[in-house]
N, C-alpha and C positions, 0 to 999 in steps of 0.2 A: 697077660692079666687084663681083665675087663676094666672099663673106665669106672672111676669113683664118682666124678662130678659131671653134671650136664654142662653144656655150653652156657646156659642161662645162669647156673650156679657159679661158674667160674667168672662170668661177667659181673655178677653181684659181688663176689669176693674181691674183684679188682677195682670196684668203684670207690672213689674217695669218700671219706666220711662226710665231708662238707657237702658233697653233691647229694648224698642220701638225706642230709638235713634239709637242703633246699627242696628236694622232692617231697619231703614230709610237709614242709610249709605250703608248697603249691597244692598238695592234696588236702589241706585243711586239717592236718593232724598235729596240733601244737605240742601235745605231750610227747609224741614220738620225736618231734624235732628237738625238744628240750633234752631228751635222753641222748640223742645223737650228738648234740652240742657238748654235753658233758663227756660223752665217750671220746669225742675229738680232743677235748681238753686233756683227758687222762692219757690219751695216746701221745699228745705233745709233751706232757710232763715226763713220760717214760723215756722218750727220745732226748729231751733236754737233760735229764739226769744222767743218761748214759754219756752224752758228750761232756757234761760237767765233770764227771769222775774221770773220764778219759783225759781231759786237759789237766786235771789235778795230778793224775798218775804220771803223765809225761813230765810235768814240772817237778814232781818228786824225784823221778829218775835223774833229771838234769841237776837238781840241787844236790843230790847225794853224791854226784860225781864231779860237779863243777862249782859247787857252792852257791851262795845267794846271788852273787854277781852274775854267774852263768845263767841261773834261772830268770833273773830280772832282764838280762839281755835278750834271752829267748822270748820272754813275754813282750818286750818292746818291739822286737822284730816281727812277731806274729801280728801285733796290733797295727803296725805300720802297713802290713799287707791287707789286713782286714779293712782298714780305712779306705782302701782303694776300691773295695767291692761292696761293703755293707755299711759300716758306721763311719760315714764321711764326716769330716769336720763341719761344725754348724755354719750355716750360711750367714747367721747373725749371732752376735754375742751380747746383745743388751739383756738386762736383767729379766724383764718380763718374758722375752722370747725363750731364754734358757730354762726358766722355771716351767713354763708351759710345755716346752718340748720334752724335758726330762720326765715330767709327771705323765705325759701322754705315752711315752715309750715304756715306762715302768708299769703302766696299767696292764700290759700283757705279760708281765713276769709271773712266774708260777707260784702258787700257794703262798702269797704274801699279802698281809693287810697293809695298805698304804694310807698314811694320814699326813695332811699338810697343816702347818700352823704358821701364822704370820704375825709379826710385831712390827714396830716402827723401823727396826734395824735389818731384819732378815726374814727369810722363809726357811723353815725346817721341814724337810720331807723325811718321814720315818717309815721304814719297812720293818714289819714284825712278823716273821723274820725276813731277812734278805732271801729272795727266792732261790738263790744259788749258793753263795758262800755261807750264809747263815744256816740254810737247810742242810748243807753238806756237813757242818759241825754237828747239827742235831741228829743227822742220820748215822753218826758214828764213823764218818770217814777218816777221822784222825785217831780213832782207837787203834790199839796194836793189832787187832785182828784184820783190819783193812790196811793200815800202815801208810796213809798219806802223810806227808811231811809237814811239820811246823818248823819255821826258820828260827833257830835257837837264839842267835845273837841279835840284839836290837841294833838297828842302823837306820839311815835315812831311806833305805829301800823298803822298810817295814813300819813307817811312822815312828821309828825308834821304840817299837813294841817288841818285847821278847816273845818267843814261842808263837810267832805270827803264822797263821794258816796259809799254806802255799797257794791255794786257789785265789786268795784275796790280794795277790800281788798287783793285780791290775788297778786297785784303788789308789795306792801311792803313785803308781806309774801315771795314771790319768792326771792326778793333781800336779805331779812334777812336770809333765809335758805342757800343761796349761801355763804354768809359770815360765818355763824355759822358752816355749814357742810363741806364746801370746802376751807374755808380760805379767800375768797375774792369774789367780784362780778364776775358773768359770763357776765352780762349785767346790765345796770341801766335803770329802768323804770322812765319815766317822764310824768305822766298823768295830764293834766290840768283840772281844775275843771269845765270848761264850756263845755267840750265834743268836742271841735273843732278838736283836734288832740292829739295823744300821741306818745311818742318816746321810742325807745330802743337805748341806747347808749352803744357802744362797744369800749373800750379803748385797743389800741394795747399793751401798757405797763401799768400795774396796778399802777405803781408809779405815773402816770400822772392823776389818778382819783382825782378830788377835794375832800378835806376833808369834805365838806358840805354834800356830798352824804352819807357818813357814819354817820355823826352826826344826820341827820334827821331820822335815823333808830335806834338811841341810841347805835351806835357802834363806835369803834375807828378804825382809819385807821391802817392797819398792818404795822409794821416797815419793811423797806426793808431788805432783807437777806444780811448778810455780807459775801462777797466772801473771801475765804482763799487765801493768796498770793501764 
């Protein structure tokens, strides 16, 4: 059979989208560059969503055979390995650094509108929707036709929330790990069950964190440090 593509066509097919966008910028073609940036974003979303459903499907399989504890343990083990390569623990934990770091990282999350609001007590970062767990709900991932699991029984593995979406197990996990490993929250996750939005809540002073956030994780609020006179 004769060839279908020339060497030049194959080289163009192999070129990364970002390199094509850079070439368009260098050539003074801003509209083409914009179109290529949008194409690159759409390509990323496609891959992101594939991995997102892949993870949720694996967790569903584990949950259906080993229960909520099994799924939670698998999530914890996976994130422990992830932290060695990608999401390393923050080098600083002060309030301003954590707020700026999280907002910067979430700017790259897919198809979510992010808003920050500050008052004297805290900063609330709201994603509408969450670019992964929230969108997965909106996409119908938990509908019977797809069959991703919701964890039926409320427990401290699910913020004591019934019918908790399996993909979102990392939210209580991150919050529990911060309390257990660092002594208190870095931030508080507030994911609603309908997928409309989710929140990261950052308190300027840990003593102002409501006790309910600890109790839904099966934890006690740390006692304030006693200052020596």
